[in-house]
N, C-alpha and C positions, 0 to 999 in steps of 0.2 A: 504493500500500500504506500502510495506516494503522499508527501505532505501537501496540504492545501496552502498555497502561498498567499491567498487573498481571502482568508476565512471570514472576514467581516462582511464581504459583499454577498448579496443574495439576489436571486432572479425570480420574478413572477412572469409567467407567460399565460395570457388569457387568449384562447382561440375562439373566434366567432366564425364558425364554419361557413364558407361561401359568402362572407360579408362583402357587399358591393360598395365601392366608392360612391356610386350614384346615389345610394340610400344614405350612407353614413357621413359622407363629406359634402353632399349636395342637397338632394330632395328633402330629407328629413333631418338635416343637421341640427336644427334648433331644438329638436326633441331630446338631444343627448348632451346634457350639461357637463357630464364627467369626461366624455370624449372631447368636448370643446375645451375643457380645462387643460387637458394634455396638449391639444393643438396650440393653445395660446402660450405654452412655455416649453414644450418639447419638440420632438421631431415627428413628422407624419408624412404619409404619401401612399403611393400605390406599391403593392408588393407583387412582383411577377411570379407566377406559379411555374410548375414543371410542364413538360410535354409528356403525356397529356395532362390537362389540369383537372385531375380527379383525385379522390380521397387517398387511395393507396399510395401511388407514387409521390403525391405532394407531401403528405405528412411524413413519409419515409425520408424525403429530401430535407424537410425541416429537422428531423431527428438526427440526420447524419451530416448535413451540409454538403451532400453530394448529389450529382445528377443520377438518373436511373441507371445509366451505364455502369456506374460504380456500385450502387446499392442493390441493384438487381430487381427492383419492383417496377413493372411497367403497366400494371393492370390490377384488377381484383383477383385475377386468375393467373396461375403459372402452369407450365407444362412439366409434369414429372419426368425427369430424364430417364428413369428406369423403365417406365411403362408407356410414356407418351401421353398419358391421360391428363386432362386439365383438372386442377384442384384449386380451391380457394387459398389465397396467400395467408401466411402467418408471420410472426416475428422471425421465425427461422429462415425466412426467405431474404431477410435483410443481410447482405453479405459484407457490410463494412460496419465498424463500431458506431454505436449511437452516442449522443452526448451524455445520456444518463449512465451508460457503461463506462465512458471515459471519466465522468465525475466520480463514479464508484471506485475506479482505480486510484483516484487521488484523495480518497477518504471522505468524499462528499455524498450526501443523500439527496434523493429526488422523491417528490410525490407527484404521481402522474394520474390525472383523472380524465378518463375518456380519450386517451391518445390512440388514434388508429394504428394498427399493426404493432401493438404492444403485447398481444397475446400469442403464445404464452410468455410470461415475464422472463426477461433476460437477467434481471438482478433481483436482490432480495428487498428492493425498495417497496414502499406502499404504492400499489398500482390498482386502479379500477379500470379494467380494459373496456374496449369499445364495441361498435357494431360488427367488427370482424371476428369477434370471439366465437370459438367453436365450442358448443356445449353450454352449460348453465353456470359454470364457475367464472365469475368475473371480478371477484374481490380477493386481492392478495396483499398480505398473507391472510389466509382464511379466518384466522382468529379475530380479525378486525371486525367481522360481522357481530361479534359478541361484545366487543369493546364499544362499538357505535351501533346501537340497536336500529337506527334509521337505515343502515345498510341492508337489513334483512328484507326491506321492501324496495330497495334501489333497482331502477330499471335503466337499461341502456338504449332502448328504443321506445317510442310512444305506442299506445294502443292503436294499431293500424286498422281496426275495424271502422274507425271514423274516416280514415283516408279512403278505404275501399267503398264506403257508403256515401261518399261525397258530403259528409257532414262537416262543413267548414267551421262552424262555431265550436263544436266539441273537439274537433281535431286540433285547432289552435289552443283551446283551453287545456287539453291534455298535455300538449308539448310544454305549455306554460308551467303546468304543475310539475312535470318531470324535471325541467330545468331549475325550478325553485327548490325542489328536493335535493338536487345535485349541489346547488349553492349552499344549502344548510349543512350538508355533509362536508363541503369544502371548508366552511368556517371552523368546523371542529378539527379537521386535519391541519388547518393552518397553524394551530397551536403547537404542533409537533416539530421535531427537529428536521430541518431541510435546508438545502442550498438552492435547489431548483424546485419551484412549485408550478406545475402545469395543469391547466383546466381548460377543456374544450366544451363550449356550448354548441351542440349540433342543431338546435332548433331553428336557427337562421337558415340553414341549408334545407331542412325539411319543408319549411314554410315557403321558401323562395322557389323550390321546385314546383310547388303547386300554385302559388299566387303571385309570382314576381311581376307578371304582365299587369295585373290589377294594381300592384303596389306602385308601379311606374306611371300607369295611365289614369288611374282613378284618383279622386280627391281624398283628402284626409278623413272625411266623415265615413266613407265606405271602407277605409282601412283602419278604423279606430281600434279594433281588437288587436290587430298586428302591431300597431304603434304602441299600444299599452304594454304588450309583451316586450318589444324592443326597448322601451323606456325602462322596464324593470331590469333588463340585462345591463343597461347603462348604470343603474343604481348598484348592481353588483360590482361593476368596475369602481364606482365611488367608494364602496366598502373597502376594497383592496387598497385604494389610494389613501384612505384614512388610517388603515391599520398596518401599513408597511412603515418601516423606519427609513431614515435618510440614506442608509446604505443598501437599500433594496431597489432594484431597477425593474420597472414594469413595462413589459411588451404587450401590445395587443396586435394580433395578426389573424389573417384568414388564409386558408390554403389555396383559394381561388376566388374569383368574383362571379357575377351573374350577368346575363343579358337576355333580351328577348330576340329569338331567331324567327325568321320568316317561315320555317318549316323544318322537316327532317329529311335526310337522305339515307336510304338503305344501301350500305356499301356492298353487301353480298348480292343484292338485287342488281346493282350495276355490273358486278363481276359475272353474274349469270347472263346478263344481256350481252356482254363481250365474249361469252362462251368460254370463260375461264373457270366456271364453277357450275356444279350440279347440286340440286337440292334432293333430299330424300325425306321420307316420313321417319321421324326419330323414334327409335325403340328404347332409348335411354332416358333416364330421369334427368330433368333439367338441373344443372349445377347452380345452386343458390349460394353465392359467395358471401352474402352478408345476412345478419339476423333480420334486418329490415325487409329484405326481399323474401326471406323464408316465412316471416310472419304475414306478409301480404299474400303470399301464395296459399298459406293455410286458411286465411280468411276467404279467399276466392274459391277454395275447394268446397266451401259450405254452400256455394250458390250454384244454381242450375245454369247451364250454358245456353245462350241464345245466339245463333250464328246469323250473320248478315253477309250476303254475297258481296265480295269486294267490288264488283262492277256496280252493283246497286248502291253500295256505300259511297263510291266515288261520285255518283250522280247526285245523291242526296246531300253529300257534304258540301256541295257548291252552293246550296241554298241556305243562307244563314237563318231565315225564318223557320224553316223545317227543323234545322239543328236545335235552335232554342226551344221550339215547341216540343220536340222529341225529348230533349234533356229534362224539361219540366215534367213531362208525363212520366219519364223513367224515375226521376227523383221522388215523385209523389207516390207512385204505385209499385214500382218494381225493384228499386235498388237494394232492398234488404234480402231479396230472394234470387235475383238473377245477375249474371254478368254477360257482357257482349264480347264477341270477338269478330274481327273483320278480315282475318287472314287464316289460311289453313293451320289447324292446330299441329303442334309438334313438327313444324317444318324445320329441318336442320340441314347443315352442309354435309354433302357426301364427300368426305375428305379423300377417299380412295380415287374418285374420278374427277377431282377438282385440281386445278393448277395453282389457284390463289384463293385466299379467303380471309375474312375478318372474323376473329374468334370471339370478340365481345364488343359491345358498344363503347366500353370505357377505353379500349386500346387506341382509338383514333388512327388505326393503321391496317395495313394489309400484309399478311404473311404469304410468301411465295414458297411453294413446296420445293424441296431438294429435287434436282433434275429438271426444274423448269425456270431456273434463275434467268435464263436468256430472254424471258418475256418481260422483264422489268422495264426496260426503256420503252418498249412498245406499249405497255400498260400505262405508264406515266403519260405518254402522248395522248392516249385515249381519254384518260381522266381529265387532262387539261382541256381537251376539246369540249367537254361537257359544260364548261363555264360555271361549275358548281363550287369548285375549291379555290380559295384565295392563295393557297400555297401547297406545293407537293414537294417533299424532299425524301432522300434516302436516309436510312438510320445513321449512317456514318457522318452525315452532315449535322445531326442533332445531338447525338450522345457520344460520350467517350468513356472508356473503362473496360474492364475484363468481361463484363456481362452484356455488352452491346449485342452479342449474338442472339440473345433472347428477345430483343426488341423486334417490332414489325419491320419488314424490309422497306416498306413505304409508309411515310407518315403524312397524314392529311390535315389540312386546316380549312375551315370555311367560315367566312364572316356572316353568311346568310342562313346556313343550315346546321342543325344539330346532327352529329354523325351517329347513326344507329347501325346495329349489326344487320338486322333483317326486318323488313316490313312487307306489306302486301303489294307495294309498288315502289319504284326507285325513289320518287320524290313525292312527299306529301306537303302541300303548302298550307300550313296552319300555324299561327303564332305559337311558339313553343319556348318554354323557359329552359335555359341551359347554362352550363358553366362558361365563364369567361376567364381569360388568362390573368387578369389583374384584380387582386384582392386589396385588402387594406393593411397598413402598417402604422403603428404609433409606438413611441418610446418615451417614457418618463424616466430620466436618469440624472444622477448628480453630476455626471460627466458632461451634461449638456448645459451650456451657458445661455444660448439664444435659440429661440424657436426657428424651425426650418422645414420647408417642404422638400422632401427627399424621397426619390423612388429607388427601391432596392429589389433584390431577388430573394425568394424563399430560402435558398441555400446560404444566404448571408447571416441568417439568424443563429445557427449553431456556432460558427466561429466567433460571433459577437458574444454569445453566452460564455464560451470557453475563455475568451480574452478577458472579459470582466471578472471572471472567477480566478484569474491568475494562471491559466493554463495556456501554454504556447501551442495554439492551434496549428501552426505551420509545421509541427512535427507529424501531423496527420494529413493524409492526402485528401483534403477538402477542396471543393470547387468554389465555395463562397469566401468572402473576406469580411473581416470585422467592420462593423458600421462605425464604432467609436474608437 
């Protein structure tokens, strides 16, 4: 164990998952007095995410200070090298040291609440794991449940029956209650011994996936319930500001931002059109990488399936009046008992007869099978001709490190469309809420003398934490640089 050279300094990191600069720094900025307080005396700006800007790779880059080519996480799924099967990622897939492992080597303790890709724990620190947890154990050490009774009812995802049933009020209310319970537990853990205290509030991401378009387009009155919840999150930030000492540095970060897209594009549908891919009826059970997806699936299984022919749906979906009328009738009479689908069920990629494929919506890319790498240039030209993508690059242009071989061969960006794995047609033009590359960053620190607007990258947070705590981050192969 190495000596902590800067034992008086401590770090708090508050994560607001998917927090958008548009909401927190612009549209609703007057609703957040504690964020405003930090902006008036500290540093703030946009924080660039990873490629792709999704939970797994992004929070792994926060925890390691490295790009996915070094830490090995590109998606919610990874391919088992022994069997070739896709499996959900865990902390074991992070191939480079995390900041909390490095701190432990130097005799320092961390408390991690809801940090994605922290299951199973890599240290003996206090860790409450996140939605990527496999199984029902997410409190470590386990004895903590008995020391803090509130942990016995602790949840890592909301009750998703409200999401499935389109019950806006109860869905937001349940998220609100979940995050309030998390904060009350955090206040108790705050009294313990730590050098790094991390807490992630995921409610911002869950709500924005469902309601971001309305948050941007509608007035405050129609968003009052969401604003009330966001203001309470700001009050939690105020509590940490009031209860930290002068030697404690406070970060507020998000792993990515949000934006409204014009629609979605099915990557595998395009590949089928180009004759690089074949579909088949799946005989395998769908891989559910997160607890949230698993619980949504369980809720949907309790409903009977009503099928709508894709051609009919395409015609109907162009008439907004019919859509709104149908939605009202469905919400009133059918939502508790039925679910709809507009594409063939269990449609999956036939890997054996395909040359290229997208393996998940989160990967933002295309994998080309061995033996068919010669199609890459031809495929990129065809994708560019579609005028769908704002940029297309090869993986070597994006990532660096020993695990770049696990990245998609072709990486895609689109300013207009959310990238999906498979849907019933190549392009669906419908306003869709999706992740954006730029989240938020704020820092309240004794090292800061004057306020400043400063844009940084997610990989810069880990080296900054190590630097403040007196650890020479340059000894580690990090991609980021210290901010202070």
